[in-house]
Phi, psi and omega in degrees: 000148180242153175242129185252098188290346183262004182301133191258005172090003186275085165229169171300139181261119185241118180271138184223140172269160180203161171247163182234154173223154178216135179244142178303324187286344177259027171054039176085002176288137181269161177204161182214145170264002186299140182219149176246135179236164179193192003298151184300322184294337182288344178250019178072020182241154180295153178291153177303322184200179178304325174255021177061023175285150183206163168243150173251121178238133171251124185292168174305137179233140175295146176096343177269127175266163183305321183282357187263094188281157170249153175230138171260122188263132177249125177249092172312121180056027176069012178272119179307321189289344176258009182308134173240141177256130182242123179285144179256130186261134175291139179256173177306327187270008182092348178285168181236132177222138178279168169293170176302132185241123185241107170297128182239113178308151179309317182290337182245034182298338184262004180302136177272110181265002179073024178255223179290146172288154178232145182237145174279128193228138176273121179264122186268132169264107188294325187289326182266328187087358176280155180234161173221141182283126177222165179255136181236140185280133177239139183305142182304322183297339181251346194304321195294315176291332180291321182290324179296323177293314187285344173267007172070027176258148175290118181294157170301152171292130176234175175270332186233141180249127175236122182226159183212150170275132175260120189218177186270339191289167183306135174070004180300325184294342176294337176300321177277312178303312183265310185295322183253304188291302179296309179297317177301312185296318176302313177307322186285316184275321189269325181262344179082022183278147163279133190240135175245125171268142180222130179237139185046068185292148162259160177306317187298314184297321177301309175302331174290319192259336184301318179292359181254010179227169175226358169225136181232116170247117179246136175237125180178221185248144181214150174226141176301322180260346182256329185114212178258127182285121185232201176239142170246136185259129186266327176205183178302328181242010185238131179225160175206163173297144181202138182280129179253124182245171180302321184288349172282350182263128188286314190287136177249350189256010180279155173221107185277141172289329182210131170234122173237103179264096194272071176226179174294144164051058177252024176231191181263021176208172183203147170256122183279123187282147168263126189232153170288165178306321178284001180092359175296127171286121175242001175167185183235148189286351180208151180277346181248134176293150181264114176299138177246150179267335180247115179220079188294327178286311179303325182299329180294324176294320173306317186293333179277358183056040185302127172292326177221131178232115175257133168209187181257137181268023187196180163275126181253142177300139191274001172262354175263317191294323185295343182274339188291319186295325181293316179303318182297312183296325179298311183297322176292346178274348183280167183239145176232114179053040179079003177240146175296152183298155163283173179288323174305316181305306183300323178294320178297322173298308183303313177305318182293317180299315182295319180300319179285334175291336176069199178048230184294317178305308182296326184301319183258002194300319188287349173276356180272125184217137169283090177298324175234127191229134180222093182284341180284001184235109167280136171305131178280081186290356175259001187286138181227132181273143177253000000 
């Protein structure tokens, strides 16, 4: 599947009925088992468009709030293990719409459709630790430096590094679509930053590119004791899941303007969650955070001598966290008394946006924290490395 950010919505409109279900044990979250199969002409229906490209639109529904996202799952050949998730964006009228989806036959998988660029990425099965090589779409404005990384070439120096773990679990695709593509493109267009996208990073890749940047936003999994979940290359064709810690990063003399490790438990304190049997977080065991002596994710920010470091004081819902980097980039673009915001100013504005969104965003907002703060330093948002 490819995503086309310039798509103008002109496909044939085909109406389909579907049903929804909601269970108490999922804390009121909705789901549906409805599916669309094709190609359309094989079942006597007209194609969606010339290339059988289509968008999926769900009309406005009572009970849905703006922050409650929907995800469309694509199953090549009906195989669940190969499922690709495409986020649905809420429209002004309350409906949800995917980006353009283009089915590409296996023999034509390298065809240039003039849409997004694709890079080969290792997608991690977190349960087994095994990986599979897949092609993931990167916005055209970011693609060049992303290709250099996957081709093992040294990328050009850029201001900002946006990275994400690509994995099989539900909603994982949002880390790329929102945490890298949307947020990275916002940093590029609004802040004037050169942006490097990196997917499923290895420690070796990070050691190559971290000295070339001054901002790092990473989206994935984190552990207080293990670090950031990434990928390790065992041989030219073999990869596996691997926890990356501060000691795996070789440079000691870097000084980052901003580090945001957008994972669970990425600060030096934590709130222990109260969960339903299915794992849904419904509250906290204490109103006061517990300081922790082992904080392997936070240590990475310390290793990078981050002037400003953002993290989560808890396990965070993976449908909430991918939206935060773009909000942060948008707020950093605003002005206060003729000056761009400090990181602390921007975080306070992100908190307010999450409060206004309500639902899960409001529930988690106060657990997003600027753990290392430097009010005397405004980010040099015009900076470009040569």
